C-alpha positions as CSV (number, residue, x, y, z in Angstrom):
1,M,-19.1,7.8,-12.8
2,K,-15.9,6.1,-13.8
3,P,-14.3,8.4,-16.4
4,L,-11.1,6.2,-16.8
5,E,-12.9,2.9,-17.0
6,G,-11.2,0.8,-19.7
7,V,-7.7,2.5,-19.1
8,T,-5.0,0.1,-18.0
9,I,-2.1,1.4,-16.0
10,L,1.1,-0.3,-15.0
11,D,2.4,1.0,-11.7
12,L,6.1,0.4,-11.1
13,S,6.3,3.1,-8.5
14,R,7.0,2.8,-4.8
15,V,6.2,4.5,-1.5
16,L,4.4,7.8,-2.1
17,A,4.5,10.1,-5.2
18,G,3.8,7.4,-7.8
19,P,1.3,5.3,-5.7
20,Y,-0.5,8.6,-4.8
21,C,-0.9,9.3,-8.5
22,T,-2.1,5.9,-9.5
23,A,-4.5,5.6,-6.5
24,M,-6.2,8.8,-7.8
25,L,-6.5,7.1,-11.3
26,A,-7.8,3.9,-9.8
27,D,-10.5,5.9,-8.0
28,L,-11.6,7.2,-11.4
29,G,-12.0,3.6,-12.8
30,A,-8.6,2.8,-14.2
31,D,-7.4,-0.8,-14.0
32,V,-4.1,-0.3,-12.1
33,I,-1.6,-3.2,-12.0
34,K,1.1,-2.7,-9.4
35,V,4.3,-4.5,-10.4
36,E,6.4,-5.3,-7.3
37,S,9.5,-7.2,-6.5
38,G,9.4,-10.1,-4.1
39,H,10.2,-7.7,-1.2
40,G,7.2,-5.6,-2.2
41,D,6.8,-1.8,-2.0
42,D,8.7,-0.4,0.9
43,S,5.5,1.2,2.1
44,R,4.1,-2.2,3.0
45,H,6.5,-2.1,5.9
46,I,5.6,1.3,7.3
47,A,3.6,1.5,10.5
48,P,0.9,1.8,11.7
49,Y,-0.5,-1.6,11.0
50,V,-4.1,-2.8,11.1
51,Q,-4.5,-6.6,11.3
52,G,-1.0,-7.0,10.0
53,E,-1.3,-4.7,7.0
54,S,0.2,-1.2,6.7
55,L,-2.5,1.4,6.8
56,Y,-0.1,3.8,4.9
57,F,0.3,1.3,2.1
58,S,-3.4,0.5,2.1
59,M,-4.5,4.1,1.6
60,L,-2.1,4.6,-1.3
61,N,-2.8,1.4,-3.1
62,R,-6.5,0.9,-2.8
63,G,-8.2,-0.7,-5.8
64,K,-5.0,-1.9,-7.5
65,K,-3.8,-5.4,-8.5
66,S,-0.4,-6.7,-7.5
67,V,1.9,-8.9,-9.5
68,C,5.4,-9.9,-8.4
69,L,8.1,-9.7,-11.1
70,D,11.9,-9.5,-10.9
71,L,12.7,-7.1,-13.7
72,K,16.3,-8.1,-13.6
73,D,15.3,-11.6,-14.7
74,A,15.0,-12.1,-18.5
75,T,11.9,-14.4,-18.1
76,D,10.1,-12.0,-15.8
77,R,11.0,-9.1,-18.1
78,E,9.2,-10.9,-21.0
79,R,6.2,-11.4,-18.7
80,F,6.3,-7.7,-18.0
81,F,6.4,-6.9,-21.8
82,T,3.2,-9.0,-22.1
83,L,1.6,-6.6,-19.7
84,C,2.8,-3.6,-21.7
85,E,1.0,-4.9,-24.8
86,E,-2.4,-4.1,-23.2
87,A,-1.3,-1.1,-21.1
88,D,-2.2,2.5,-21.9
89,V,0.0,4.1,-19.2
90,L,3.2,3.2,-17.3
91,V,4.1,5.1,-14.1
92,E,7.6,4.7,-12.6
93,N,9.6,6.6,-10.0
94,F,13.0,4.9,-10.2
95,R,16.1,7.2,-9.9
96,P,17.0,8.3,-13.5
97,G,19.2,5.7,-15.2
98,V,17.7,2.6,-13.5
99,T,15.1,1.9,-16.2
100,E,17.8,2.1,-18.9
101,R,19.8,-0.6,-17.0
102,L,16.7,-2.7,-16.8
103,G,15.8,-2.2,-20.4
104,I,12.4,-0.8,-19.6
105,D,13.1,2.9,-20.2
106,E,10.8,5.2,-22.2
107,K,12.8,4.9,-25.4
108,S,13.0,1.1,-25.4
109,L,9.4,0.6,-24.5
110,G,8.3,3.4,-26.9
111,E,9.8,1.6,-29.8
112,R,7.9,-1.6,-29.0
113,F,4.7,0.0,-27.7
114,P,4.3,3.3,-29.5
115,S,0.9,4.1,-27.9
116,L,2.2,3.8,-24.4
117,I,2.1,6.9,-22.2
118,Y,5.2,6.7,-20.0
119,C,5.2,8.8,-16.8
120,S,8.5,9.2,-15.0
121,I,8.4,10.7,-11.5
122,S,11.6,11.6,-9.8
123,G,13.1,14.0,-7.3
124,F,14.9,16.3,-9.8
125,G,13.7,15.2,-13.3
126,Q,15.2,13.1,-16.1
127,T,17.6,15.9,-17.2
128,G,19.7,18.5,-15.4
129,S,22.7,18.6,-13.2
130,M,20.9,17.1,-10.2
131,R,19.1,14.3,-12.1
132,S,21.0,11.5,-10.3
133,K,20.8,13.0,-6.8
134,P,18.9,10.8,-4.4
135,A,15.8,12.5,-3.0
136,Y,13.2,12.2,-0.4
137,D,10.5,14.8,0.2
138,I,12.5,16.7,2.8
139,I,15.4,17.1,0.4
140,A,13.1,18.5,-2.3
141,Q,11.5,20.8,0.2
142,A,14.9,22.0,1.4
143,L,16.0,22.8,-2.2
144,S,12.7,24.3,-3.4
145,G,12.8,27.6,-1.5
146,L,9.6,26.5,0.3
147,M,11.3,25.4,3.5
148,A,13.3,28.6,3.6
149,A,10.0,30.6,3.7
150,T,8.4,28.4,6.4
151,G,8.7,28.6,10.1
152,P,8.5,31.1,13.0
153,E,9.6,34.6,12.3
154,G,13.3,34.9,12.9
155,G,13.6,31.1,13.3
156,H,15.1,28.3,11.3
157,P,13.5,27.0,8.1
158,T,10.9,24.3,8.8
159,R,9.6,21.4,6.8
160,I,5.9,21.6,6.0
161,G,4.0,19.0,8.1
162,E,3.3,16.6,5.2
163,S,5.3,15.1,2.3
164,L,4.1,17.9,0.0
165,G,6.8,17.3,-2.6
166,D,5.6,13.7,-3.1
167,V,1.9,14.5,-3.0
168,C,2.0,17.5,-5.4
169,A,4.2,15.5,-7.8
170,G,1.6,12.7,-7.7
171,M,-1.1,15.2,-8.4
172,F,0.7,16.8,-11.3
173,A,1.5,13.3,-12.7
174,S,-2.2,12.3,-12.6
175,W,-3.2,15.6,-14.2
176,S,-0.6,15.2,-17.0
177,I,-1.6,11.5,-17.6
178,C,-5.2,12.5,-18.1
179,A,-4.2,15.2,-20.5
180,A,-2.0,12.8,-22.5
181,L,-4.8,10.3,-22.7
182,F,-7.2,13.0,-23.9
183,A,-4.7,14.2,-26.5
184,R,-4.1,10.7,-27.8
185,E,-7.8,10.0,-28.3
186,R,-8.6,13.5,-29.6
187,D,-5.9,13.4,-32.3
188,G,-7.1,10.0,-33.5
189,E,-3.6,8.6,-33.4
190,R,-2.7,6.3,-30.7
191,L,0.7,8.0,-30.1
192,G,2.3,7.7,-26.7
193,C,4.0,10.4,-24.7
194,H,6.8,10.7,-22.2
195,L,5.9,12.7,-19.1
196,D,8.8,13.9,-16.9
197,V,7.5,14.9,-13.5
198,S,10.0,16.3,-10.9
199,M,9.2,16.8,-7.2
200,L,11.4,19.9,-7.1
201,D,9.8,21.4,-10.3
202,C,6.4,20.9,-8.8
203,L,7.2,22.5,-5.5
204,F,8.8,25.5,-7.2
205,A,5.9,26.0,-9.6
206,M,3.4,26.0,-6.7
207,Q,5.0,28.9,-4.9
208,V,2.9,31.7,-6.4
209,T,3.4,34.2,-3.6
210,N,7.1,33.5,-3.1
211,L,7.8,33.7,-6.9
212,A,5.9,36.9,-7.3
213,Q,8.1,38.5,-4.6
214,F,11.3,37.1,-6.2
215,I,10.5,38.0,-9.8
216,A,9.5,41.5,-8.8
217,G,12.9,42.0,-7.2
218,G,11.5,42.0,-3.6
219,P,13.2,40.6,-0.5
220,T,13.9,36.8,-0.6
221,P,11.1,35.1,1.2
222,A,12.1,34.1,4.8
223,P,10.2,32.5,7.7
224,I,7.6,34.9,9.0
225,G,5.3,32.6,11.0
226,N,1.6,32.5,10.1
227,R,1.4,36.0,8.6
228,H,1.1,36.7,4.9
229,P,4.1,38.5,3.3
230,L,1.9,40.7,1.1
231,S,-1.3,41.3,3.1
232,A,-2.4,42.3,6.6
233,P,-4.0,41.5,8.9
234,F,-3.5,37.9,7.7
235,D,-2.1,36.0,10.7
236,S,-2.8,34.1,13.9
237,F,-4.0,36.2,16.9
238,E,-4.2,35.5,20.6
239,A,-7.7,35.0,22.0
240,S,-8.5,34.3,25.7
241,D,-8.2,30.5,25.2
242,G,-6.0,30.0,22.2
243,Q,-5.2,31.3,18.8
244,V,-7.5,32.5,16.0
245,I,-6.8,33.0,12.4
246,I,-8.0,36.2,10.7
247,A,-7.5,36.8,7.0
248,V,-8.1,40.3,5.5
249,I,-6.8,41.2,2.0
250,N,-8.8,44.4,1.1
251,N,-10.3,47.5,2.4
252,P,-13.9,46.4,2.5
253,L,-13.0,43.4,4.7
254,F,-10.8,45.6,6.9
255,A,-13.8,47.9,7.4
256,R,-15.9,45.0,8.5
257,L,-13.2,43.9,10.9
258,A,-12.9,47.4,12.4
259,E,-16.7,47.5,12.8
260,C,-16.7,44.2,14.7
261,M,-13.9,45.5,16.9
262,E,-15.9,48.8,17.5
263,A,-12.7,50.6,16.4
264,P,-13.6,53.1,13.7
265,E,-10.4,55.0,14.3
266,L,-8.5,52.2,12.5
267,L,-10.1,53.3,9.3
268,T,-8.7,56.8,9.5
269,D,-5.2,55.8,10.7
270,P,-2.8,56.4,7.7
271,R,-0.8,53.3,8.8
272,F,-3.7,51.2,7.9
273,A,-5.1,53.0,4.9
274,N,-4.6,50.1,2.4
275,D,-3.2,46.6,2.2
276,E,0.3,47.8,1.5
277,Q,0.5,50.2,4.4
278,R,-1.1,47.6,6.7
279,C,1.5,45.1,5.7
280,I,4.3,47.6,6.5
281,H,2.8,48.3,9.9
282,Q,1.5,44.8,10.6
283,A,3.1,44.6,14.0
284,A,1.3,47.7,15.3
285,L,-1.9,46.4,13.7
286,K,-1.6,43.0,15.3
287,A,-1.2,44.7,18.7
288,E,-4.5,46.6,18.1
289,I,-6.4,43.5,17.0
290,E,-5.1,41.4,19.9
291,R,-6.3,44.1,22.4
292,W,-9.7,43.1,21.1
293,T,-9.3,39.3,20.6
294,R,-7.9,38.7,24.0
295,H,-11.2,39.6,25.6
296,Y,-13.0,36.8,23.8
297,S,-12.7,33.1,23.2
298,V,-11.6,31.7,19.9
299,K,-15.2,30.5,19.4
300,D,-16.6,34.0,20.1
301,V,-14.2,35.8,17.8
302,C,-14.9,33.4,15.0
303,S,-18.7,33.7,15.5
304,R,-18.6,37.5,15.4
305,L,-16.3,37.6,12.3
306,D,-18.3,34.9,10.5
307,E,-21.4,36.9,11.0
308,A,-19.7,39.9,9.5
309,G,-18.3,38.0,6.6
310,V,-14.7,38.3,7.7
311,P,-12.6,35.1,7.1
312,A,-11.6,33.6,10.5
313,S,-11.1,30.2,12.0
314,P,-9.7,28.3,14.9
315,I,-6.6,26.2,14.4
316,W,-7.7,22.5,14.2
317,D,-5.6,19.4,14.3
318,I,-6.4,16.6,11.9
319,A,-8.6,14.8,14.4
320,Q,-10.8,17.9,14.9
321,L,-11.5,18.2,11.2
322,A,-11.9,14.4,10.6
323,E,-14.4,14.2,13.4
324,S,-16.3,17.3,12.5
325,Q,-19.8,17.6,11.0
326,H,-18.3,19.2,7.9
327,A,-16.1,16.1,7.3
328,E,-19.2,13.9,7.6
329,D,-21.1,16.2,5.2
330,R,-18.3,16.2,2.7
331,Q,-17.5,12.4,3.1
332,L,-13.8,13.2,3.7
333,L,-13.3,9.7,5.1
334,L,-14.9,6.6,3.6
335,D,-15.5,3.4,5.5
336,M,-13.3,0.7,4.0
337,G,-14.4,-2.0,6.4
338,Q,-11.4,-2.5,8.7
339,W,-10.5,1.2,8.6
340,K,-11.4,4.5,7.1
341,S,-9.6,6.0,4.1
342,P,-9.5,9.5,2.7
343,A,-11.5,10.0,-0.5
344,Q,-10.1,11.8,-3.5
345,P,-11.5,15.3,-3.0
346,V,-13.5,16.0,-6.1
347,F,-17.3,15.4,-6.5
348,F,-18.4,14.3,-10.0
349,N,-22.1,15.2,-10.5
350,G,-22.5,15.4,-6.7
351,Q,-20.9,12.1,-6.0
352,R,-17.5,11.0,-4.7
353,V,-15.7,8.9,-7.2
354,V,-13.8,6.3,-5.3
355,C,-12.7,2.7,-5.6
356,H,-13.9,0.6,-2.6
357,R,-11.6,-2.4,-3.4
358,P,-8.9,-2.8,-0.7
359,A,-5.2,-2.7,-1.5
360,P,-3.9,-6.0,-2.8
361,T,-1.7,-8.4,-0.9
362,L,1.8,-8.9,-2.3
363,G,1.6,-10.8,-5.6
364,Q,-2.1,-11.4,-5.2
365,H,-2.7,-11.3,-9.0
366,T,0.5,-12.9,-10.3
367,V,-1.4,-16.2,-11.0
368,D,-3.9,-14.3,-13.1
369,L,-1.0,-12.9,-15.2
370,D,0.4,-16.4,-15.7
371,Q,-3.0,-17.7,-16.8
372,E,-3.3,-14.9,-19.3
373,I,0.2,-15.6,-20.7
374,D,-0.6,-19.4,-21.0
375,A,-3.9,-18.7,-22.7
């Protein structure tokens, strides 16, 4: 199952957002040609290393080819144009303005290669007052409103524990590329398209709960720890040996929780009559629940609530999930020989669709390009 087999993608991107996007497309069968400078993608030099190769780079560039070109050099730029002749998609994440100076911007290439789908990924987009501002994920998180709503209650805003701005921009980019490819084929006209993907825009659009509060005129979302701003009980609770997550969003679930706790009086308490009231009185409700959870281990609480159909879980670290039976059942990590690599998370007809070819060494396929040009 390789739905993108036959699609050729030129990947001019570096580090995370762009390479994440094109790795997903390579998994689906696309032929991804990574165009690098002589220095190579910066992520080649990010630890940890396995047998001298960056594991970070390897996970993001599996299944791709690598050619070395100096796009400031006129001869290499012509070699690059040769690649564009056969390409369906180009992905770049330069700061806006750089591609114009190099003569490889969407307008210039669109005139020469009208069927090319050109995807630009940046921190703040190709237009707008912040378009030229340098960006890393933490900058996008800080400006998005997401960081301001994350952290312990009453504490300082906190970065989410992953480069979510980069990752979600890569996901939206891959989604839009597939949509543009479909539209091009459906319409029977090989017309290209310019896709403008902004990390900040993506982070903003993903905040469904925060935006609902803002648009409705509610309080500006602020750090509130693990609890949900609109539902209760929906939080972490102290058990005898750690913390347990309990998530209840409606009255039937709350009734099941009260039954597990052997506390029917909670159902007649007006403070807990519905989700809105439970949220207003969440501190009092949390105290009631913790009087119960503290008598049991995390495992016991989860077992009791699982049996009753109430969503609950322990708080795992990445190793606990990766080494779990569920991770094995779902093939979350695939054996790549020297190391394991995460699979793209969607099953196609019951199978993982993944490229097992390792990431390329720097310039590994440059000779192949030269041979094609000479031919």
